[in-house]
N, C-alpha and C positions, 0 to 999 in steps of 0.2 A: 435192532435198525434205528438209525437217526436220520432223519430226513432224507430217507432212500439210500443211506450208506450203511454198510456193516461195520461193525467196530474194526474189523479185520481192513475194510477199504481205507478207513480213516486213520489208522497206523501206518498204510501204505503210503499215505498222502504224507503224512508226517516224516516218513523216511526219505520220500521224495523232495520234501522242502530242506531237510539237513543236507541231502544231496546239492541242492540247489544253492543254498546259501554258500557251502564249501565252495563249489565251482565258481559261485560270483566271486567270492574273495580271491581266488586262485588266478581267474582267467577272465572274469567280469562278464559272466553269460549266465546269470542264473537262471534265463528262462528258457535255455537250451534243454533244461532238465524239468521244471516245473510246469511249462506249458504243455509239452507232449504226456506227462504224467497225468494231469488233468483231462486230456483227451483221450486217453486210455480207460478213465472210468465212466467213458459215455457222457461227458459233457459238451454240449455243442460249442464250436469253435469259438464265437463271439463271447459267449457266457464264460467260458474257459479261460479265455485273454482277459477279462475282466476281473474274474475271480483271482487269476494269476497277479495281476497287478497289485490287486489288496494284499496277497501273500506275500509278494516279495518286498513290501513295506519293511518287513522286519530285517531284510537285508540292510538296507538302507539305514536304518535306525542304529543298528549295530555298528555299521562302519563309522557314521557321524560321531557316535560315543567313543570310539576309539580313536578319533582324528582331532581330539580337542585341542592337543598341542600343536599339530601342524596349521590349524584354524587360527591359532592365538593371534591376535594383531590384524585379522583381515574382516572383522567385524562388518563393515561396509560392503566389501565385495561379496560376503558369506551372504548378507541379507538379500543383495541384487540378483545373487544368482538362486537362492531359493524362490525369490518371487517370479524371476523369468522361468523357473522350473515350474512352478506354480500354475501359471498363466498357460504355458506351453502344453502341460499335462490335461489343463481342461479342453483345451484345443484338440490335443490328440483323442482325449475320451468321446467327445462331440463326433469326430470324425468316424470313430469306431461305432457309434451308436446309430448315427443318423445314416451312414452310407448302407447300402444294401448288403446283406451279410456275405452274399456270394463275392462282393469286391475283396473282403478280407479272405477268405477263404481262398480266393485265386493268389491274393498277395502274400498269404503266409509263408508258403513254401519258398518264395523268393526271397522275403526278409530273413527266414531262416539261413538259408544259404549266404546272405549278405554276412550275417552276424558270423558265421562258420569262417567266411573267407577273412575277415578283419582279425579274426583270433589267429587264422593261419598266418598272415602277414606281419601280425605279432607288432604294433607299434608300441606296446607298452614296453615289452622287452628291449626295444631299441633305445626307449627313453630311461629305462633303467641303466642301460648299459652307459650312455651318454651321462647321466648323472653320477654314476660310480667314476668315471674317468674325470669328471668336475671335481669331485670329492676327493681323489686322490691328487689330484693338482692343488687344491687348498691346503691338503695335509702337508704336501712338499713344502709350501710356502710358509706353513706354520712351523714345520720343523726348522728352516731355514732361519726365520724371523727368531724363534727362540734361541738359536744358537748365537745371533746376533747379540741379542738381549743379555746373554749369560756373559759372553766376551764384554759387553759395556759395563756391566756390573763391577768388573775388576777394577775399574779407573774411575767410575763414577758413583753417585748415591744409586742404590739398587731401585728399579723400576717394578713395575707390575708386570708379569708375563704377558706377553702378545698372544691373542686369541685370534684365531681366523674370524673375519666378519661373517655372519650369518647370511647366507643367501636369501634374500627377499623377494616379495612378489612385486612385481612394477606398479605403480600408481594406475589406478583405472584411467585417467586421463591420456595415458600413452597406449592404451588398446586401439587398434585398428579397427573400424567399422564393422569389417565382416566377422571379426570375433563374436560380436553380439548377434548376427544372424546365424553363426554357426550354432551358439548355444542355444537360440530360440529354437532352431531346427532340430536339434538333438531333443530339447525337452518336449517339443510336439511329439517326436517319434519315440520318446519314452512313455507317453499318455496313449499311442496307438497300438504299439506293441512292444519295444522295448529291448529286446533281445541284443547285446553287445552294444547298447547304446553307451554304457560307461566307458568303452573302449573308444568308441567315436568322440565322447566329450575329452577324454585325455589327448586324442590326437590334434582336437581343434585347440585346445589349451597350448598344447606341447608347440604347434605350428606358430602360434602367436607370440612364442616365448614368454609367457606370463611369470614363470617363476621355474625354482627346481621342482625335481620330478615328486616329491614327496608332498609338497605343497599343492599342485595342480592335481595331484590324485584325491587328496581330500577334498578338493573343491569340486571335482566333477562328481564326487559322492553327494553333494550338497543339490547339483542340478537334478541328479535322478530321484533324489529322495523329496524334494518339492514336487516334482512331476508326477511319482507315484501317490504320493499323499493326495494331492487335488484331483488327481484322475480316479482316485478310488472314493472320493467325495462323491464326484459325480456318479459313478456307477452305482453307489450306494443308494444315490438319492431317485437314480432310473430304475433301482431295483433289479440290477443288471449282475448280482453275486450270488453265489451258490456258498451260502454261509460256512455251512460245516467244513467244505473243501478248503475255502479261503483261511479260516483260522487256523485249522491244522497245517495248512502250507505255510503261514505266516510263523507260527511257532516253531516249525522246522528250520523254516530259513534263519531265524534267528539265533538257534541252536548251531547250524552249519557254520555261520559267518563267526560266532565265537570260538567254536574249537577249531577251525581253518588254520589260523597262523602257526600253533604248534606242530600240526600235522604236515603242513605243505612244506615246511623247512627240510623233512625227510625224503620228499619226492621230487626227483627232477622235474622242472618246469615244463620242458619239451614233452615229457609223457602225458602230464595233465592235459597239456595244451593239444596235443595230437589226439588224445581221446574226445576231447571236445569238439574239434573239427571232424572227426569220423562220424560222431553220434549226430553232429549236424547234417552231414552230407546224407546219412542214411534215413534221417528224420525228413530232409527236403524230398528224397526220391520216393518216400512212402506216402507224404502227403500229397505230392505233385501227381503220382499214379492215380490217388483217389480223386483229387480235384480235376487235373486236366483230361 
């Protein structure tokens, strides 16, 4: 036994973390797997949520490490989003700890259902489809420009091949005022609960037309990572973390996020999304029956 957990229990939490990291990469809902797993081992809801926040930091760190190319040239916006995420994470953590525990127990089923509905609506998939159409248009223009360049070479001095311009993130000065409120709200939600926060952040940044999908997908990771790290600090200081569970979960989330890309390419996205939605609905009903 280690701090009340058997070796078998810790290994199961590790496996749950791997699943959470995988789901977090695939559909943006790590907590739909990790939070109920901690509840299953008898950890009280608020303590389980705090420990879960510490655990899913592993998913965010892995995501940021893998998105260095997408974040290149976005230092100011990246730092700004991390700072907003950090302040929002602290606010969300204090809401979780200072409100009566029954408030969170009442809200948890609703929040899980909300995250399930967000996955079902699938704004991420729509953004990817829109981005694919934009990429195809850019590629067509590139082909046309290349053909024109080759024709010009026959009569003029050879010139460098034309390359399609890289799609950039718009300057921060052009952001609408509501974007910052949306980012802050997502950060607070991440610190308080967080399931589906990544998809919410994507929806906000896409609605504001910040930039192409692959770049805003990296930016949303910064918001969640900043929020989860700062919220984790608050939970640690307040002694609200079940360390054996949080450590095993964090290791598992990192592993799951790392191995997910090569596996998800072979599984239809609709299948993964449907599984996450069904699991979320079942969990909502289960927690709702216990709470209400």
